[in-house]
LUMLO-963052 format. One record per residue (C-alpha): residue number from 0; z negated, x negated, y. Coordinates in pm, whole numbers, padded with zeros to 5 digits. Layout:
N
R;n;Z;X;Y
R;NUM;Z;X;Y;
...
This chain:
684
R;n;Z;X;Y
R;0;-05921;00589;02520;
R;1;-06082;00929;02453;
R;2;-06442;00964;02345;
R;3;-06639;01221;02149;
R;4;-06771;01402;02454;
R;5;-06424;01491;02572;
R;6;-06379;01251;02863;
R;7;-06031;01108;02842;
R;8;-05863;00802;02982;
R;9;-05504;00736;03069;
R;10;-05434;00670;02701;
R;11;-05455;01043;02635;
R;12;-05275;01162;02942;
R;13;-04978;01395;02911;
R;14;-04632;01249;02840;
R;15;-04375;01240;03120;
R;16;-04209;01568;03213;
R;17;-03879;01483;03043;
R;18;-04060;01387;02724;
R;19;-04255;01709;02739;
R;20;-03933;01910;02763;
R;21;-03786;01736;02460;
R;22;-04110;01789;02268;
R;23;-04103;02157;02358;
R;24;-03745;02190;02235;
R;25;-03838;02028;01906;
R;26;-04136;02258;01885;
R;27;-03918;02565;01936;
R;28;-03688;02465;01652;
R;29;-03957;02506;01387;
R;30;-04047;02874;01452;
R;31;-03682;02965;01501;
R;32;-03586;02806;01171;
R;33;-03883;02977;01016;
R;34;-03777;03315;01151;
R;35;-03433;03264;01001;
R;36;-03586;03165;00667;
R;37;-03819;03463;00653;
R;38;-03536;03694;00758;
R;39;-03334;03564;00467;
R;40;-03630;03616;00235;
R;41;-03665;03972;00360;
R;42;-03300;04043;00302;
R;43;-03280;03880;-00039;
R;44;-03595;04048;-00165;
R;45;-03476;04387;-00046;
R;46;-03127;04342;-00185;
R;47;-03271;04292;-00532;
R;48;-03463;04619;-00518;
R;49;-03264;04923;-00631;
R;50;-02947;04772;-00490;
R;51;-03059;04858;-00137;
R;52;-03041;04645;00175;
R;53;-03363;04773;00332;
R;54;-03601;04530;00496;
R;55;-03945;04481;00349;
R;56;-04275;04306;00423;
R;57;-04532;04141;00194;
R;58;-04821;04350;00332;
R;59;-04819;04729;00310;
R;60;-05071;04756;00595;
R;61;-04796;04648;00836;
R;62;-04655;04999;00805;
R;63;-04992;05141;00908;
R;64;-04975;04953;01239;
R;65;-04617;05073;01286;
R;66;-04724;05431;01214;
R;67;-04997;05417;01479;
R;68;-04754;05260;01726;
R;69;-04510;05543;01664;
R;70;-04786;05801;01715;
R;71;-04856;05647;02057;
R;72;-04488;05667;02148;
R;73;-04470;06029;02028;
R;74;-04762;06135;02248;
R;75;-05047;06174;01999;
R;76;-05211;05831;02026;
R;77;-05422;05713;01735;
R;78;-05385;06039;01547;
R;79;-05211;05939;01226;
R;80;-05049;06281;01205;
R;81;-05009;06515;01499;
R;82;-05308;06746;01524;
R;83;-05531;06550;01284;
R;84;-05760;06402;01548;
R;85;-05850;06041;01621;
R;86;-05811;05796;01334;
R;87;-05921;05434;01363;
R;88;-05736;05301;01058;
R;89;-05522;05053;01249;
R;90;-05836;04842;01320;
R;91;-05623;04690;01598;
R;92;-05554;04932;01882;
R;93;-05418;04647;02094;
R;94;-05154;04555;01835;
R;95;-05046;04918;01803;
R;96;-05011;04938;02182;
R;97;-04803;04620;02175;
R;98;-04562;04770;01920;
R;99;-04536;05116;02080;
R;100;-04272;05023;02346;
R;101;-04022;04937;02072;
R;102;-04032;05300;01959;
R;103;-03992;05417;02317;
R;104;-03656;05235;02343;
R;105;-03523;05416;02036;
R;106;-03613;05195;01742;
R;107;-03775;05358;01439;
R;108;-03838;05319;01068;
R;109;-03711;04998;00910;
R;110;-03562;04886;01241;
R;111;-03911;04768;01340;
R;112;-03945;04521;01055;
R;113;-03711;04262;01214;
R;114;-03917;04304;01532;
R;115;-04250;04221;01365;
R;116;-04082;03933;01180;
R;117;-03959;03782;01506;
R;118;-04304;03841;01656;
R;119;-04429;03612;01380;
R;120;-04219;03335;01534;
R;121;-04377;03412;01871;
R;122;-04730;03387;01725;
R;123;-04645;03060;01551;
R;124;-04498;02905;01864;
R;125;-04782;03029;02087;
R;126;-05052;02912;01845;
R;127;-04894;02566;01823;
R;128;-04878;02538;02202;
R;129;-05243;02645;02227;
R;130;-05345;02386;01967;
R;131;-05163;02121;02173;
R;132;-05344;02236;02488;
R;133;-05683;02245;02317;
R;134;-05630;01893;02188;
R;135;-05566;01766;02541;
R;136;-05864;01961;02677;
R;137;-06093;01810;02414;
R;138;-05981;01463;02512;
R;139;-05726;01391;02240;
R;140;-05365;01486;02305;
R;141;-05268;01342;01967;
R;142;-05534;01561;01801;
R;143;-05354;01872;01923;
R;144;-05023;01736;01794;
R;145;-05170;01659;01452;
R;146;-05337;02002;01435;
R;147;-05018;02182;01537;
R;148;-04826;01997;01266;
R;149;-05084;02076;00996;
R;150;-05097;02438;01110;
R;151;-04720;02490;01115;
R;152;-04657;02314;00783;
R;153;-04909;02523;00590;
R;154;-04749;02805;00392;
R;155;-05043;03039;00439;
R;156;-04991;03028;00817;
R;157;-04632;03140;00774;
R;158;-04727;03409;00523;
R;159;-04984;03564;00757;
R;160;-04797;03533;01086;
R;161;-04463;03659;00953;
R;162;-04625;03935;00747;
R;163;-04618;04178;01039;
R;164;-04994;04221;01072;
R;165;-05220;04174;01374;
R;166;-05345;03841;01237;
R;167;-05110;03628;01447;
R;168;-05204;03804;01770;
R;169;-05573;03767;01683;
R;170;-05548;03392;01616;
R;171;-05357;03338;01941;
R;172;-05620;03531;02137;
R;173;-05899;03324;01979;
R;174;-05727;02996;02067;
R;175;-05640;03119;02417;
R;176;-05997;03235;02482;
R;177;-06132;02900;02362;
R;178;-05892;02715;02591;
R;179;-05986;02928;02891;
R;180;-06355;02885;02808;
R;181;-06309;02508;02813;
R;182;-06164;02535;03164;
R;183;-06452;02760;03272;
R;184;-06723;02524;03147;
R;185;-06568;02240;03348;
R;186;-06579;02420;03681;
R;187;-06899;02425;03889;
R;188;-06855;02794;03969;
R;189;-07040;03003;03709;
R;190;-06812;03302;03751;
R;191;-06562;03323;03463;
R;192;-06202;03363;03566;
R;193;-06038;03700;03529;
R;194;-05796;03572;03264;
R;195;-06086;03455;03047;
R;196;-06250;03796;03079;
R;197;-05927;03970;02979;
R;198;-05870;03745;02677;
R;199;-06230;03776;02561;
R;200;-06231;04154;02603;
R;201;-05912;04176;02395;
R;202;-06073;04013;02089;
R;203;-06264;04322;01959;
R;204;-05963;04543;02037;
R;205;-05750;04329;01806;
R;206;-05996;04295;01516;
R;207;-06342;04458;01487;
R;208;-06500;04121;01401;
R;209;-06382;04002;01741;
R;210;-06697;04173;01870;
R;211;-06903;03899;01700;
R;212;-06692;03629;01863;
R;213;-06730;03796;02203;
R;214;-07104;03814;02150;
R;215;-07124;03439;02080;
R;216;-06919;03362;02392;
R;217;-07132;03586;02614;
R;218;-07451;03445;02464;
R;219;-07356;03085;02542;
R;220;-07234;03188;02886;
R;221;-07562;03364;02958;
R;222;-07757;03053;02854;
R;223;-07547;02846;03093;
R;224;-07611;03088;03378;
R;225;-07983;03145;03318;
R;226;-08108;02808;03198;
R;227;-07864;02568;03354;
R;228;-07891;02402;03696;
R;229;-07907;02651;03980;
R;230;-07561;02710;04116;
R;231;-07400;02971;04334;
R;232;-07274;03290;04181;
R;233;-07525;03333;03895;
R;234;-07561;03710;03941;
R;235;-07188;03756;03995;
R;236;-07122;03548;03683;
R;237;-07345;03766;03467;
R;238;-07187;04080;03609;
R;239;-06833;03956;03547;
R;240;-06925;03847;03196;
R;241;-07073;04190;03129;
R;242;-06745;04345;03236;
R;243;-06587;04177;02932;
R;244;-06776;04431;02725;
R;245;-06652;04733;02922;
R;246;-06319;04791;02737;
R;247;-06468;04758;02390;
R;248;-06773;04969;02479;
R;249;-06543;05239;02614;
R;250;-06331;05224;02298;
R;251;-06628;05255;02062;
R;252;-06780;05529;02278;
R;253;-06460;05731;02242;
R;254;-06467;05662;01867;
R;255;-06827;05782;01851;
R;256;-06756;06101;02043;
R;257;-06445;06193;01845;
R;258;-06548;06079;01495;
R;259;-06928;06093;01499;
R;260;-06963;05720;01422;
R;261;-06932;05391;01608;
R;262;-06778;05232;01300;
R;263;-06402;05218;01258;
R;264;-06236;05347;00941;
R;265;-06168;04994;00819;
R;266;-06537;04908;00843;
R;267;-06645;05225;00663;
R;268;-06392;05183;00381;
R;269;-06412;04807;00325;
R;270;-06715;04645;00487;
R;271;-07028;04550;00297;
R;272;-07229;04687;00590;
R;273;-07124;05037;00481;
R;274;-07168;04990;00106;
R;275;-07326;05312;-00025;
R;276;-07682;05302;-00157;
R;277;-07731;04927;-00134;
R;278;-08055;04822;00032;
R;279;-08061;04572;00317;
R;280;-08190;04302;00079;
R;281;-07914;04374;-00172;
R;282;-07649;04361;00101;
R;283;-07787;04031;00230;
R;284;-07790;03878;-00118;
R;285;-07438;03996;-00192;
R;286;-07317;03865;00144;
R;287;-07462;03520;00075;
R;288;-07299;03517;-00268;
R;289;-06963;03607;-00117;
R;290;-07002;03353;00162;
R;291;-07071;03073;-00087;
R;292;-06781;03190;-00301;
R;293;-06554;03183;00006;
R;294;-06659;02827;00084;
R;295;-06595;02719;-00274;
R;296;-06261;02899;-00301;
R;297;-06104;02848;00039;
R;298;-06266;02528;00167;
R;299;-06376;02350;-00149;
R;300;-06049;02346;-00338;
R;301;-06130;02638;-00569;
R;302;-05786;02781;-00496;
R;303;-05516;02516;-00437;
R;304;-05311;02760;-00230;
R;305;-05562;02744;00053;
R;306;-05699;02476;00282;
R;307;-05722;02134;00122;
R;308;-06083;02010;00084;
R;309;-05980;01693;00266;
R;310;-05865;01889;00573;
R;311;-06151;02140;00551;
R;312;-06424;01876;00521;
R;313;-06272;01670;00803;
R;314;-06269;01981;01024;
R;315;-06627;02076;00937;
R;316;-06751;01723;01005;
R;317;-06569;01712;01339;
R;318;-06710;02049;01449;
R;319;-07063;01942;01356;
R;320;-07023;01613;01545;
R;321;-06873;01780;01852;
R;322;-07137;02052;01876;
R;323;-07430;01819;01797;
R;324;-07325;01574;02070;
R;325;-07277;01860;02317;
R;326;-07615;02014;02236;
R;327;-07788;01679;02293;
R;328;-07599;01622;02617;
R;329;-07675;01972;02752;
R;330;-08034;01985;02621;
R;331;-07965;02270;02385;
R;332;-07751;02485;02616;
R;333;-07430;02420;02424;
R;334;-07082;02467;02559;
R;335;-06721;02511;02452;
R;336;-06745;02267;02158;
R;337;-07050;02453;02030;
R;338;-06849;02769;02080;
R;339;-06571;02640;01851;
R;340;-06821;02551;01578;
R;341;-07001;02885;01600;
R;342;-06674;03076;01604;
R;343;-06556;02902;01287;
R;344;-06883;02995;01115;
R;345;-06878;03353;01245;
R;346;-06512;03400;01144;
R;347;-06591;03277;00793;
R;348;-06895;03504;00769;
R;349;-06712;03810;00905;
R;350;-06432;03767;00650;
R;351;-06694;03743;00374;
R;352;-06847;04081;00464;
R;353;-06601;04269;00245;
R;354;-06720;04526;-00011;
R;355;-06385;04565;-00184;
R;356;-06099;04316;-00199;
R;357;-05784;04487;-00079;
R;358;-05432;04350;-00109;
R;359;-05384;04029;00094;
R;360;-05748;04041;00204;
R;361;-05748;03660;00236;
R;362;-05566;03691;00570;
R;363;-05901;03767;00732;
R;364;-05995;03400;00687;
R;365;-05702;03269;00894;
R;366;-05899;03247;01226;
R;367;-06157;03022;01058;
R;368;-05879;02808;00911;
R;369;-05712;02770;01253;
R;370;-06034;02635;01409;
R;371;-06094;02400;01116;
R;372;-05739;02265;01140;
R;373;-05790;02202;01513;
R;374;-06110;02011;01431;
R;375;-05931;01823;01151;
R;376;-05677;01705;01411;
R;377;-05968;01571;01617;
R;378;-06103;01393;01309;
R;379;-05763;01228;01257;
R;380;-05761;01122;01624;
R;381;-06107;00969;01585;
R;382;-05991;00780;01277;
R;383;-05690;00641;01464;
R;384;-05914;00553;01759;
R;385;-06158;00365;01536;
R;386;-05870;00169;01379;
R;387;-05716;00112;01724;
R;388;-05387;00266;01615;
R;389;-05323;00568;01833;
R;390;-05008;00678;01650;
R;391;-05187;00677;01316;
R;392;-05327;01031;01369;
R;393;-04982;01189;01378;
R;394;-04871;00972;01088;
R;395;-05165;01089;00879;
R;396;-05086;01452;00968;
R;397;-04726;01402;00856;
R;398;-04847;01243;00532;
R;399;-05082;01535;00465;
R;400;-04807;01786;00540;
R;401;-04565;01612;00303;
R;402;-04815;01563;00021;
R;403;-05117;01791;00008;
R;404;-04956;02089;00182;
R;405;-04600;02065;00048;
R;406;-04655;02226;-00291;
R;407;-04874;02514;-00159;
R;408;-04611;02578;00112;
R;409;-04344;02624;-00155;
R;410;-04568;02860;-00348;
R;411;-04647;03064;-00037;
R;412;-04275;03104;00035;
R;413;-04223;03231;-00320;
R;414;-04524;03462;-00284;
R;415;-04384;03600;00042;
R;416;-04060;03684;-00131;
R;417;-04220;03830;-00445;
R;418;-04473;04040;-00252;
R;419;-04203;04173;-00020;
R;420;-04002;04268;-00328;
R;421;-04301;04446;-00480;
R;422;-04364;04644;-00161;
R;423;-03996;04740;-00157;
R;424;-03992;04848;-00521;
R;425;-04328;05029;-00511;
R;426;-04445;05172;-00179;
R;427;-04106;05187;-00007;
R;428;-03936;05329;-00318;
R;429;-04217;05585;-00357;
R;430;-04167;05680;00008;
R;431;-03805;05772;-00068;
R;432;-03930;05990;-00357;
R;433;-04190;06156;-00135;
R;434;-03925;06220;00127;
R;435;-03743;06437;-00130;
R;436;-04050;06661;-00170;
R;437;-04063;06994;00017;
R;438;-04113;06951;00389;
R;439;-04454;07120;00375;
R;440;-04578;06898;00092;
R;441;-04918;06743;00151;
R;442;-04946;06407;-00023;
R;443;-05260;06224;-00133;
R;444;-05222;05847;-00095;
R;445;-05444;05546;-00155;
R;446;-05453;05318;00153;
R;447;-05072;05331;00170;
R;448;-04875;05255;00485;
R;449;-04511;05259;00380;
R;450;-04526;05603;00213;
R;451;-04626;05811;00520;
R;452;-04437;05587;00765;
R;453;-04102;05600;00584;
R;454;-04127;05951;00439;
R;455;-04267;06123;00752;
R;456;-04469;06353;00525;
R;457;-04828;06454;00595;
R;458;-05065;06237;00392;
R;459;-05432;06242;00303;
R;460;-05571;05892;00254;
R;461;-05846;05913;-00006;
R;462;-05965;05563;00091;
R;463;-06034;05698;00440;
R;464;-05845;05429;00630;
R;465;-05590;05653;00803;
R;466;-05752;05992;00739;
R;467;-06067;06039;00951;
R;468;-06349;06041;00694;
R;469;-06711;05970;00772;
R;470;-06803;05902;00409;
R;471;-06621;05670;00173;
R;472;-06581;05863;-00150;
R;473;-06309;05637;-00287;
R;474;-06525;05334;-00354;
R;475;-06811;05552;-00486;
R;476;-06633;05664;-00803;
R;477;-06438;05946;-00967;
R;478;-06702;06214;-00912;
R;479;-06716;06151;-00539;
R;480;-06336;06152;-00513;
R;481;-06327;06496;-00673;
R;482;-06607;06618;-00446;
R;483;-06411;06496;-00143;
R;484;-06104;06689;-00256;
R;485;-06321;06995;-00322;
R;486;-06474;06979;00027;
R;487;-06135;07020;00196;
R;488;-06030;07370;00305;
R;489;-05785;07506;00045;
R;490;-05503;07517;00301;
R;491;-05546;07145;00373;
R;492;-05577;07019;00018;
R;493;-05298;06786;-00095;
R;494;-05028;06935;-00314;
R;495;-04893;06604;-00449;
R;496;-05009;06250;-00511;
R;497;-04835;05920;-00444;
R;498;-05105;05684;-00558;
R;499;-05236;05459;-00832;
R;500;-05423;05622;-01117;
R;501;-05738;05422;-01037;
R;502;-05751;05596;-00697;
R;503;-05769;05943;-00853;
R;504;-05998;06122;-01097;
R;505;-05926;06243;-01453;
R;506;-05711;06555;-01457;
R;507;-05605;06532;-01095;
R;508;-05229;06498;-01135;
R;509;-04955;06649;-01346;
R;510;-04646;06496;-01504;
R;511;-04490;06220;-01292;
R;512;-04195;06296;-01068;
R;513;-04143;05922;-01027;
R;514;-04313;05604;-01146;
R;515;-04284;05286;-00940;
R;516;-04462;05010;-01131;
R;517;-04821;05144;-01135;
R;518;-04772;05384;-00841;
R;519;-04711;05746;-00945;
R;520;-04559;06036;-00751;
R;521;-04666;06363;-00912;
R;522;-04789;06715;-00835;
R;523;-05163;06752;-00782;
R;524;-05275;07011;-01037;
R;525;-05654;07011;-00997;
R;526;-05762;07377;-01023;
R;527;-06136;07325;-01065;
R;528;-06227;07279;-00700;
R;529;-06516;07509;-00611;
R;530;-06601;07599;-00971;
R;531;-06928;07409;-00961;
R;532;-07049;07524;-00620;
R;533;-07253;07816;-00757;
R;534;-07503;07841;-01045;
R;535;-07356;07906;-01385;
R;536;-07571;08212;-01444;
R;537;-07521;08519;-01234;
R;538;-07774;08568;-00954;
R;539;-08008;08864;-00983;
R;540;-07996;09140;-00721;
R;541;-08154;09011;-00401;
R;542;-08131;08644;-00498;
R;543;-07936;08392;-00296;
R;544;-07886;08017;-00288;
R;545;-08073;07888;00020;
R;546;-08006;07517;-00040;
R;547;-07776;07311;-00257;
R;548;-07776;06937;-00326;
R;549;-07430;06850;-00455;
R;550;-07475;06515;-00626;
R;551;-07183;06270;-00578;
R;552;-07081;06459;-00262;
R;553;-07172;06187;-00013;
R;554;-07207;06425;00281;
R;555;-07443;06651;00086;
R;556;-07642;06351;-00036;
R;557;-07678;06216;00317;
R;558;-07790;06556;00449;
R;559;-08060;06569;00178;
R;560;-08163;06202;00218;
R;561;-08067;06135;-00142;
R;562;-08182;05789;-00258;
R;563;-08162;05625;-00600;
R;564;-08383;05358;-00749;
R;565;-08232;05134;-00865;
R;566;-07947;05178;-00619;
R;567;-07598;05240;-00748;
R;568;-07253;05361;-00655;
R;569;-06936;05330;-00861;
R;570;-07104;05253;-01193;
R;571;-07311;05572;-01205;
R;572;-07050;05812;-01067;
R;573;-06896;06057;-01318;
R;574;-06686;06373;-01339;
R;575;-06730;06637;-01608;
R;576;-06536;06943;-01716;
R;577;-06736;07184;-01930;
R;578;-06913;07517;-01975;
R;579;-07267;07644;-01994;
R;580;-07370;07758;-02339;
R;581;-07250;08113;-02400;
R;582;-07057;08142;-02074;
R;583;-06675;08134;-02050;
R;584;-06638;07994;-01698;
R;585;-06506;07638;-01679;
R;586;-06703;07418;-01441;
R;587;-06575;07095;-01288;
R;588;-06846;06894;-01117;
R;589;-06914;06539;-01004;
R;590;-07247;06374;-01066;
R;591;-07442;06053;-01116;
R;592;-07575;05890;-01430;
R;593;-07944;05831;-01368;
R;594;-08232;05668;-01546;
R;595;-08482;05561;-01286;
R;596;-08618;05753;-00990;
R;597;-08449;05937;-00707;
R;598;-08574;06099;-00392;
R;599;-08431;06384;-00186;
R;600;-08528;06660;00054;
R;601;-08522;07036;-00007;
R;602;-08416;07216;00310;
R;603;-08387;07569;00443;
R;604;-08634;07745;00211;
R;605;-08862;08027;00322;
R;606;-09223;07898;00287;
R;607;-09366;08246;00225;
R;608;-09151;08313;-00081;
R;609;-09135;08184;-00436;
R;610;-08833;07980;-00533;
R;611;-08641;07865;-00836;
R;612;-08503;07510;-00851;
R;613;-08205;07499;-01086;
R;614;-08099;07154;-01210;
R;615;-07750;07116;-01359;
R;616;-07747;06822;-01598;
R;617;-07590;06675;-01909;
R;618;-07753;06440;-02160;
R;619;-07668;06299;-02500;
R;620;-08030;06244;-02611;
R;621;-08363;06410;-02537;
R;622;-08480;06337;-02181;
R;623;-08822;06388;-02026;
R;624;-08833;06417;-01647;
R;625;-09107;06440;-01389;
R;626;-09019;06654;-01087;
R;627;-09249;06639;-00785;
R;628;-09176;06884;-00503;
R;629;-09421;06851;-00217;
R;630;-09760;06850;-00389;
R;631;-09645;07029;-00704;
R;632;-09565;06834;-01023;
R;633;-09359;06962;-01316;
R;634;-09249;06799;-01642;
R;635;-08907;06894;-01779;
R;636;-08788;06853;-02137;
R;637;-08407;06831;-02158;
R;638;-08244;06876;-02498;
R;639;-07917;06705;-02596;
R;640;-07599;06905;-02532;
R;641;-07236;06886;-02643;
R;642;-06999;06637;-02474;
R;643;-06807;06917;-02297;
R;644;-07103;07123;-02180;
R;645;-07352;07157;-01896;
R;646;-07719;07255;-01902;
R;647;-07907;07429;-01620;
R;648;-08285;07385;-01620;
R;649;-08492;07623;-01401;
R;650;-08818;07518;-01237;
R;651;-09030;07798;-01089;
R;652;-09218;07727;-00767;
R;653;-09475;07964;-00615;
R;654;-09477;08079;-00256;
R;655;-09596;07805;-00025;
R;656;-09462;07522;-00240;
R;657;-09158;07475;-00016;
R;658;-09134;07438;00359;
R;659;-08844;07410;00600;
R;660;-08794;07054;00468;
R;661;-08987;06936;00165;
R;662;-08976;06585;00011;
R;663;-08906;06573;-00361;
R;664;-08857;06310;-00627;
R;665;-08727;06313;-00982;
R;666;-08835;06042;-01225;
R;667;-08729;05972;-01582;
R;668;-09025;05941;-01821;
R;669;-08803;05838;-02112;
R;670;-08548;05555;-02135;
R;671;-08256;05783;-02221;
R;672;-08012;05830;-01930;
R;673;-07893;06166;-01805;
R;674;-07642;06294;-01549;
R;675;-07744;06510;-01255;
R;676;-07468;06722;-01097;
R;677;-07629;06988;-00881;
R;678;-07964;07115;-00764;
R;679;-07976;07475;-00642;
R;680;-08267;07635;-00455;
R;681;-08274;08011;-00515;
R;682;-08496;08262;-00335;
R;683;-08510;08636;-00296;
């Protein structure tokens, strides 16, 4: 009989070879039937949309992976459009490489959707086999069987694996790496096998959070090598383990060289780590809130569609027991069971690091669920062992599958069908409308995959996922979105939009050419770009603007070390169209609604010359401001202005007040809020 530390007796030995073959055949039947079912759902959902028979998928991001795979096959790898430079929006270069050969053999467009659907069957089969293997390695063959049954009968597993995303590949790599790590820890030789190194190195290339999992694995391996009993090959083991980092370090080095940042586009656009203007303490507090909310929602029964609290709590208890026993036995060094527990925690934490919740964002929790289900299978095996009824574990798993997981499975099947239908009627239908636009049309999209993939039109992703952007204007508000559009060279500005209204800014688009639910295809009619880049008043002879802080332009703010107190982003971000009193020129400018204190730097001024600081503002009530530039303090009185107007307040500074880079701060002395749009530094 098996025990908690993983030593197993003949009671847990593998079944005879003939029995194993029959079990494998039965195992194959489930994914194959599932593939047929999902294929039928694809077809039925598509057939209901516009009378077409196109395939669809419940996740629009699937088309993004397909687009990157096609770019590899066409000879411009990881450039979303030829000539646009490196884009890291796929977040899974390994998955894109896996899909690229299908384009090389002549498949394209919707022909790839059956391929990714069938790949879902591969991921399901492979993950079940790995769960079976892990159960045997942990000393409980029946635990692997129970876990595989719970895993395969859960509707969320099917939804994620058959959705066409990289999630299935990532889960399989995690389970495979854990299985190989178990083998490695059992051998006396410290040097990890080459296959383990390859699997571990592939984790960060499949999902960015795989870097955290790799770090945990290398950390435990280093402890084993450095603090464990002296054995041969310690230096070679550390060297081989370090080589696991080589592929991912090379990848992120290339990203840094070509984009100016180590962070991928997905991290910049969605991760809490890149939330604009939040302090480290605020990010930590928000992360803890989201982590607790994830536990309540996904593990505590807050959402009945997800893991049952009974299964989740059984898995958590088993992981704690396994790791605690291993830590005692190894005197704190840990091992593969500790690795499983830490990976489950890290996977849960990484999925909770989101700043915005995108469509189907819950799929990021699937790796954590897979490890908890494996541990729940072990808990069922322990229960059967304690009751001396070995077959009870599988019976309990069947009972859970038929009771607790049956109703959620039905709802996930319906959700798969409904979401695939929505993608077909919205993004895919909009792609057909975009395809009818002029060939040279440049289309602004909002984190859309189907539109550029199916239309083959050049797109500008305002979210920054597929368009290389260093700053995330989308999640910072309407003013920053306008400033991003304004910063583009006129020849590269989009001419049309195929996006949701909440992704744009007021006045951006014209009359719709097509409306697909809440997604609109329309001409982009913004004509105010550049109107706010110069002072409203004419410069005197000899005067020139030597520095300009463009508020709400994230690049300009970063260059001037712009900081708000209290911090803010979307809530304080505005766009205004108006005129200066007595002047006919229309100005369109983005800004921030302020009320506390902000700091910034004035750059590029000539120290030996006087200067004029010109503040462009708007305010509905009288505002009193304190401006401190270097050592010089000024108090400004701002009068209320009309709703469609701007005010420009000059502040005269003598020679010597400014240097090459001078710290400045602006503080409100009255409770009334105001909006700051621009700060110009003018010298002769």
